[in-house]
C-alpha positions as CSV (number, residue, x, y, z in Angstrom):
1,M,66.5,-180.9,-12.9
2,N,65.7,-184.3,-11.4
3,G,64.7,-184.2,-7.9
4,T,63.9,-181.2,-5.8
5,F,65.2,-177.7,-6.5
6,A,64.8,-175.2,-3.7
7,I,64.6,-171.6,-4.4
8,I,65.0,-169.6,-1.0
9,A,64.3,-166.0,-0.6
10,A,63.9,-163.7,2.3
11,L,60.5,-162.2,1.8
12,P,57.3,-163.0,-0.1
13,Q,57.6,-159.9,-2.1
14,E,60.8,-161.4,-3.7
15,L,59.1,-164.7,-4.5
16,N,55.5,-163.4,-5.5
17,P,56.5,-162.3,-9.1
18,F,58.1,-165.9,-9.5
19,V,55.3,-168.2,-8.4
20,Q,52.6,-165.8,-9.9
21,H,54.6,-165.4,-13.2
22,S,52.5,-165.9,-16.4
23,S,54.8,-168.8,-17.1
24,A,53.9,-170.5,-13.8
25,R,51.6,-173.4,-14.0
26,G,50.6,-175.4,-11.0
27,W,52.3,-173.8,-8.1
28,K,50.6,-174.5,-4.8
29,R,50.9,-173.2,-1.4
30,L,51.9,-175.9,1.2
31,P,51.6,-176.0,5.0
32,A,54.6,-174.5,6.6
33,S,56.2,-173.6,10.1
34,D,55.2,-170.4,11.7
35,G,56.8,-167.5,9.9
36,V,57.5,-169.5,6.8
37,V,55.9,-169.4,3.4
38,L,56.3,-172.3,1.0
39,W,55.2,-173.0,-2.4
40,E,55.7,-176.2,-4.6
41,F,55.6,-176.8,-8.3
42,R,55.6,-180.5,-9.4
43,H,56.7,-181.6,-12.8
44,K,57.4,-185.0,-14.5
45,H,61.1,-184.9,-13.4
46,G,60.7,-183.6,-10.0
47,R,59.7,-180.5,-8.3
48,W,60.6,-177.0,-7.4
49,L,60.2,-175.6,-3.8
50,A,60.0,-171.8,-3.3
51,V,60.6,-170.8,0.4
52,C,61.0,-167.5,2.4
53,A,61.3,-167.2,6.2
54,G,62.4,-163.6,6.7
55,M,65.5,-161.6,6.5
56,G,69.0,-162.4,8.1
57,P,71.1,-165.6,8.4
58,E,69.0,-167.1,11.2
59,R,65.9,-167.0,9.2
60,A,67.8,-168.2,6.1
61,S,68.6,-171.3,8.1
62,V,64.9,-171.7,9.1
63,A,64.0,-171.6,5.3
64,F,66.6,-174.2,4.4
65,A,65.6,-176.6,7.1
66,E,61.8,-176.1,5.9
67,A,62.8,-177.2,2.4
68,L,64.8,-180.2,3.6
69,R,61.5,-181.2,5.8
70,Y,59.7,-181.9,2.6
71,G,62.3,-184.5,1.5
72,P,65.8,-184.6,0.0
73,V,67.0,-181.5,-2.0
74,G,69.2,-181.8,-5.0
75,A,69.9,-178.2,-5.5
76,V,69.3,-174.9,-3.8
77,C,69.4,-171.3,-5.1
78,S,69.5,-168.3,-3.0
79,I,67.6,-165.5,-4.7
80,G,66.5,-162.0,-4.0
81,L,67.4,-158.4,-3.9
82,A,70.8,-157.0,-3.2
83,G,72.4,-153.6,-2.6
84,A,75.0,-152.2,-5.0
85,L,78.6,-151.6,-3.4
86,R,79.9,-150.2,-6.6
87,S,78.7,-147.0,-8.3
88,D,78.6,-148.6,-11.7
89,L,76.0,-151.2,-10.6
90,L,72.7,-150.0,-11.4
91,V,69.1,-150.8,-10.0
92,G,67.9,-153.8,-12.1
93,E,71.2,-155.4,-12.8
94,Y,71.7,-159.0,-12.1
95,V,74.7,-160.0,-9.8
96,G,76.0,-163.4,-11.1
97,A,78.3,-163.9,-8.0
98,S,81.3,-166.1,-8.5
99,I,82.1,-165.9,-4.7
100,V,79.9,-165.5,-1.8
101,V,81.6,-164.2,1.5
102,D,80.2,-164.2,5.0
103,A,81.0,-160.8,6.7
104,Q,80.7,-162.4,10.0
105,T,83.1,-165.2,9.7
106,G,85.2,-164.4,6.6
107,E,84.1,-167.8,5.0
108,R,84.2,-167.8,1.2
109,F,81.9,-170.1,-0.9
110,R,82.0,-170.8,-4.6
111,P,78.7,-171.4,-6.2
112,A,78.2,-174.5,-8.5
113,A,78.0,-172.2,-11.5
114,W,78.8,-168.6,-12.2
115,S,79.9,-166.3,-15.1
116,L,83.0,-164.1,-15.6
117,P,84.1,-161.5,-14.7
118,E,84.5,-162.8,-11.1
119,T,82.1,-160.9,-8.9
120,I,81.9,-161.0,-5.0
121,L,78.7,-160.9,-3.1
122,V,79.1,-160.4,0.6
123,S,76.3,-161.4,3.1
124,S,76.0,-159.1,6.2
125,P,73.8,-159.8,9.4
126,I,72.6,-156.1,9.2
127,I,70.8,-154.0,6.6
128,A,73.9,-152.0,5.3
129,N,73.7,-148.2,5.1
130,V,75.9,-146.1,3.0
131,K,78.9,-146.1,5.3
132,E,78.6,-149.9,5.9
133,K,78.5,-150.4,2.1
134,A,81.6,-148.5,1.6
135,R,83.3,-150.6,4.4
136,L,82.2,-153.8,2.9
137,A,83.3,-152.8,-0.6
138,A,86.7,-151.9,0.7
139,T,87.2,-154.9,2.9
140,Y,86.0,-157.7,0.7
141,K,86.3,-156.1,-2.7
142,A,82.6,-157.0,-3.0
143,S,80.2,-155.6,-5.7
144,A,77.0,-156.2,-3.8
145,V,75.5,-157.0,-0.5
146,D,72.6,-159.3,0.8
147,M,71.9,-161.0,4.2
148,E,71.2,-164.6,3.4
149,A,73.3,-166.1,0.6
150,A,76.4,-167.1,2.7
151,T,74.2,-169.0,5.2
152,I,72.6,-170.9,2.4
153,A,75.9,-171.7,0.9
154,R,77.4,-173.0,4.1
155,L,74.2,-175.2,4.7
156,A,74.4,-176.4,1.2
157,A,78.0,-177.4,1.4
158,A,77.4,-179.2,4.8
159,N,74.7,-181.3,3.3
160,G,76.5,-182.0,-0.2
161,I,73.8,-179.9,-2.1
162,A,74.7,-177.9,-5.2
163,F,74.4,-174.1,-4.5
164,Y,73.6,-171.4,-6.8
165,V,72.8,-167.7,-6.3
166,S,70.8,-165.2,-8.2
167,K,70.4,-161.7,-7.0
168,I,69.4,-158.4,-8.6
169,I,70.4,-154.9,-7.4
170,S,67.4,-153.0,-5.9
171,E,69.3,-150.1,-4.3
172,S,72.4,-148.1,-5.5
173,S,75.6,-147.9,-3.6
174,N,74.6,-144.2,-2.5
175,T,71.1,-145.1,-1.4
176,E,70.8,-144.2,2.3
177,L,68.3,-146.5,3.9
178,L,66.4,-146.2,7.1
179,D,67.6,-148.2,10.0
180,F,65.3,-151.0,9.2
181,D,66.8,-153.3,11.7
182,R,65.0,-151.2,14.3
183,W,61.6,-152.3,12.8
184,T,62.7,-156.1,12.1
185,D,61.0,-158.6,14.4
186,E,62.4,-162.0,15.5
187,K,61.0,-163.8,12.4
188,G,63.0,-161.3,10.1
189,Q,59.9,-159.4,9.0
190,L,59.2,-155.6,9.0
191,R,57.0,-154.4,11.8
192,L,55.0,-152.1,9.5
193,V,52.9,-150.4,12.1
194,P,55.7,-148.8,14.1
195,L,57.6,-148.2,10.8
196,I,54.8,-146.3,9.4
197,A,54.3,-144.3,12.7
198,H,57.9,-143.4,12.4
199,V,57.8,-142.4,8.7
200,I,54.5,-140.5,8.7
201,I,55.6,-137.6,10.8
202,R,58.9,-137.3,8.7
203,P,57.7,-136.2,5.1
204,W,61.5,-136.2,4.0
205,T,61.5,-139.9,4.2
206,W,58.5,-140.4,2.0
207,L,60.1,-140.0,-1.6
208,P,63.1,-142.2,-0.8
209,L,60.8,-144.9,0.5
210,I,58.5,-144.7,-2.4
211,R,61.4,-144.8,-4.8
212,L,62.9,-147.9,-2.9
213,G,59.5,-149.8,-2.9
214,R,59.1,-149.0,-6.6
215,D,62.7,-150.2,-7.5
216,S,62.4,-153.2,-5.3
217,S,59.1,-154.3,-7.0
218,R,60.6,-153.8,-10.5
219,A,63.8,-155.7,-9.6
220,A,61.8,-158.6,-8.1
221,E,59.8,-158.8,-11.3
222,K,63.0,-158.8,-13.5
223,L,64.4,-161.4,-11.3
224,A,61.4,-163.7,-12.1
225,E,61.9,-163.2,-15.7
226,G,65.5,-164.3,-15.3
227,L,64.5,-167.4,-13.4
228,Y,62.2,-168.5,-16.0
229,D,64.9,-167.9,-18.6
230,W,67.0,-170.3,-16.4
231,L,64.6,-172.9,-15.5
232,D,62.9,-174.5,-18.5
233,E,59.4,-175.9,-18.8
234,R,60.5,-179.5,-18.0
235,G,61.9,-178.4,-14.7
236,Y,65.5,-178.4,-15.6
237,A,67.8,-175.5,-14.7
238,R,70.5,-175.1,-17.4
239,G,74.0,-176.1,-16.5
240,M,72.9,-178.1,-13.5
241,S,73.0,-181.7,-14.7
242,S,76.6,-182.5,-13.8
243,V,76.9,-180.6,-10.6
244,S,76.8,-182.7,-7.3
245,G,77.7,-180.1,-4.7
246,S,79.0,-176.6,-3.8
247,D,82.4,-175.6,-2.4
248,S,83.6,-173.8,0.6
249,I,86.8,-171.9,-0.3
250,S,87.6,-170.4,3.1
């Protein structure tokens, strides 16, 4: 697309397969604020920015602000990993959300483009365990959960920027996670040293963590493939040319 297209994730692990993909040519790292990682790819019609600033709504706001610091943004896409809230959603499946719901406020946002059947993605401020996944599924009739998409949608709507979302399932609805919130710092990053110290004396957690890491890595790689199918070599994102903004439907 013409102008700047910002791609926002939570963690570098979600963006690395995209900016390091075999189709990638010319990505370069830019200076960024503390706790933010930012890449830029320039093409003859504009540029893409790839930004991550950590997990959670506050850090999503930081990432969005960082993208705007480099000039006007024409469209933004919230990408990354999501947890399944339905038993039939499997690891590695895409979530083409038609509605994004903020679990904190109840606000609902419609992306600028989506595919049927209608699918709801709910954004939660916490990392959802199995019990919380069941609650979110029942409350919002949602298919998947993430932590940042609703914040990006709200900021995009406030700024008149087209909003898109592309998520991929990295954990099933019955995957019981560790309480990662305990080891998340103020910048939305995992504090690995205390996490490893906790896990190393609990061997029963090793296999689930290895499986989660493997599934997350594979999902991120598949997401990168999907993004390059969507974004062509000229810098256009298919289906974007006529869109001027995103909608709040709260």
